[in-house]
N, C-alpha and C positions, 0 to 999 in steps of 0.2 A: 504493500500500500504506500510505503514511503516513496517508492520510485514513481508511482502514479502522481503523487502530489508534486514531486519535482518536475515531472513532465508538464503538469498544468501551470506551474509557476513559470517555467521557461517558455511555454507556448504563449503566455500572456506578455512576455518581454518582446519577442519577435519571432517570426517564422524561421529566421536563420538559426536562432538559438535552438528551436525545436528540432530542426533538421540535424543540427550538430549533435544534439542529445541522442537522436536515433542512430547516428553513426557510432556514438560511444556505446550504445546498447548492443550494437552488433559485435562489439569487442567483449561483451558480457561483463562489463564492469559492474560492481555492486553499487548500491546507493551511497555507501560511505565514500567510495572513491569519487563518485560524481560530485558529492557535496564538498569534497576537499579541493576540487579544481578551482583555480582562480576565475573570477568573473570575466576577466579578459578573454578567456577561452570561448566565451559565448557571445562575443561582440564581433 
């Protein structure tokens, strides 16, 4: 569920951020790793 919330938060920032998150999910990173990424990675 934590990952779904992260997806919603990123999707509300920008479509680019959401697409980037999907790429990260393909690498099967867990939600803790996603949360530890710098915000710059989603810009």
